C-alpha positions in Angstrom: -57.6 48.1 201.3 -54.6 46.5 203.0 -55.2 48.0 206.5 -53.5 45.1 208.2 -50.8 46.0 210.6 -51.5 49.6 210.4 -52.6 52.3 212.9 -55.3 54.5 211.3 -56.2 58.0 212.5 -59.7 59.1 211.4 -60.8 62.6 211.7 -64.5 63.6 211.5 -66.0 67.1 211.7 -68.0 68.0 214.7 -70.1 70.9 216.1 -69.2 74.4 217.2 -71.9 74.1 220.0 -74.6 76.7 220.7 -76.7 76.9 217.4 -75.9 73.5 216.0 -74.2 72.2 212.8 -72.3 74.4 210.4 -72.0 74.6 206.6 -71.5 71.5 204.3 -68.8 70.1 206.5 -71.5 68.0 208.1 -71.8 65.6 205.2 -69.6 63.5 207.5 -71.4 63.7 210.9 -70.6 60.0 211.6 -67.7 57.7 210.9 -67.5 54.0 210.5 -64.4 51.9 211.3 -64.1 48.9 209.1 -61.9 45.8 208.9 -61.9 44.2 205.5 -61.4 40.5 206.6 -63.5 38.4 209.0 -60.4 37.6 211.2 -59.5 41.0 212.6 -61.2 43.5 214.9 -60.9 47.1 216.1 -58.8 48.2 219.0 -59.0 51.9 219.8 -55.7 53.4 220.9 -57.0 56.9 221.7 -60.0 59.1 220.7 -60.0 62.9 221.2 -62.8 65.3 220.5 -62.1 69.1 220.1 -59.4 71.0 218.4 -55.7 70.8 218.8 -54.4 72.7 215.7 -55.6 75.4 213.3 -55.5 73.5 210.0 -57.4 70.2 210.6 -61.2 70.4 209.4 -60.7 74.2 208.7 -61.8 74.4 205.1 -64.6 77.0 204.8 -64.7 77.6 208.5 -64.4 81.2 209.9 -61.1 82.0 211.6 -62.7 82.6 215.0 -63.9 79.1 215.1 -60.5 77.5 214.5 -58.5 79.8 216.8 -58.8 78.0 220.0 -56.4 75.0 219.9 -56.2 73.9 223.5 -59.6 72.4 223.3 -59.8 68.7 223.5 -61.5 65.9 225.6 -61.1 62.2 225.6 -63.9 60.4 223.7 -65.0 57.0 225.1 -65.7 54.9 222.1 -67.2 51.4 222.7 -65.6 49.9 219.7 -62.9 47.3 221.0 -63.6 43.8 219.6 -65.9 44.9 216.8 -65.3 44.6 213.1 -67.2 48.0 212.5 -68.1 50.7 214.8 -70.5 53.6 213.7 -70.3 56.7 215.9 -71.7 60.2 215.7 -69.2 63.0 216.1 -71.3 65.6 217.8 -71.2 67.7 221.1 -74.5 66.2 222.0 -72.9 62.8 222.2 -69.4 63.7 223.4 -69.9 66.9 225.3 -68.6 70.3 224.3 -65.1 71.1 225.5 -65.1 74.6 223.9 -68.3 76.3 222.8 -67.9 78.4 219.6 -65.0 76.3 218.3 -65.4 74.0 215.3 -64.3 70.6 216.5 -63.4 67.2 215.1 -63.1 63.7 216.4 -59.6 62.2 216.0 -59.5 58.4 216.6 -56.4 56.3 216.5 -57.2 52.7 216.2 -55.8 49.4 215.0 -57.3 46.6 212.9 -55.1 43.6 213.0 -54.8 39.8 213.6 -53.4 39.2 217.0 -50.1 37.4 217.6 -49.9 35.2 220.7 -47.2 33.6 222.7 -46.8 31.7 225.9 -43.7 31.7 228.3 -43.6 29.1 231.0 -42.7 30.2 234.6 -39.0 31.2 234.5 -38.7 31.6 230.8 -38.5 34.9 228.8 -41.3 36.1 226.5 -40.0 37.7 223.4 -42.3 40.0 221.5 -41.1 41.1 218.1 -42.4 43.0 215.1 -41.0 43.6 211.7 -38.8 46.7 210.9 -40.9 49.8 210.9 -43.6 48.3 213.1 -44.3 48.6 216.8 -45.8 46.4 219.5 -49.2 47.0 221.0 -50.2 44.5 223.7 -53.9 43.7 223.7 -53.9 41.4 226.7 -51.5 39.6 229.1 -52.2 37.2 231.9 -50.0 35.4 234.4 -51.1 32.2 236.1 -52.8 29.0 234.8 -56.2 28.4 233.0 -55.7 24.9 231.8 -53.8 21.7 232.6 -52.2 21.2 229.4 -50.1 24.4 228.8 -46.5 24.3 230.2 -47.3 20.8 231.8 -44.3 18.8 230.5 -42.4 17.2 233.4 -44.6 18.9 236.1 -46.3 16.9 238.9 -50.1 16.8 238.7 -50.6 18.8 241.9 -48.8 21.9 240.2 -51.3 21.8 237.3 -54.6 21.2 239.3 -55.5 24.8 239.9 -56.9 26.2 236.6 -58.6 29.2 238.1 -55.4 30.9 238.8 -54.5 34.0 236.7 -54.3 37.7 236.9 -54.3 40.3 234.0 -51.1 42.3 234.0 -50.5 45.7 232.6 -46.8 45.6 233.1 -46.3 43.9 229.7 -47.9 46.7 227.9 -46.1 49.3 229.9 -42.7 47.7 229.1 -43.4 46.8 225.4 -45.9 49.1 223.7 -44.3 51.2 221.0 -41.2 49.1 220.7 -40.1 46.9 217.9 -39.0 44.1 220.2 -39.3 43.4 223.9 -38.4 40.8 226.5 -40.3 40.0 229.6 -39.6 37.2 232.1 -42.4 35.1 233.3 -41.9 35.1 237.0 -43.5 35.7 240.4 -40.9 38.3 240.9 -42.1 40.5 238.0 -46.0 39.7 238.2 -46.6 38.5 241.7 -47.9 35.1 242.6 -51.7 34.6 242.0 -51.6 31.0 243.2 -48.9 29.4 245.4 -48.0 25.9 244.5 -49.1 26.1 241.0 -46.8 26.1 238.0 -47.7 29.2 236.0 -47.2 30.8 232.6 -47.4 34.1 231.0 -49.8 34.4 228.0 -49.6 37.5 225.8 -51.6 38.7 222.9 -50.3 41.6 220.8 -50.4 43.2 217.4 -47.7 44.9 215.2 -48.7 48.1 213.6 -47.4 50.8 211.3 -48.7 54.3 210.4 -51.6 55.3 208.2 -53.6 58.4 208.2 -57.1 58.8 206.9 -58.7 62.2 207.1 -62.3 63.0 206.1 -63.1 66.6 205.5 
């Protein structure tokens, strides 16, 4: 059960639409995402409902119900930040992207402890994962939220504003999927959310590998 630092892909059978559920495949009409420790949580990377190939969730299903493979829609799962997340894989919940096709829900998610780092204004933030792993940024903000961080040698008036920050997507855009990544904490890169305040870049990220779990 060592799921730490792994991406998991969970596939669950769905509905064909029209007349309702089919065969014994619906022994798994729901899925439950679990993290085996108290210190981690779920972060959904992607969730797709429909069909993108002929073979997945095809055992015992008529050929005409697995033929259409350009049938997929994004599923909005409200699971981020949870330690478990039950969800029903059905067209009544997710909508039906292709009536008559036997569908499945494919979820790519991460269960992991976060790594965090701070780079003071002008310094470089270095994100790094072990060999065979990749970065996924869960949050990044630039500004100031307290008077203590990156305060050494700075005058008090540059630390006074602690409601000065902005969430930045640039870190994820630059670093996600890479083993290592460097980003400079500067107004040039992130803009200036508060003039006259000495700022810092705060990043939280995880390192993940690959793991596939298929329920049929």
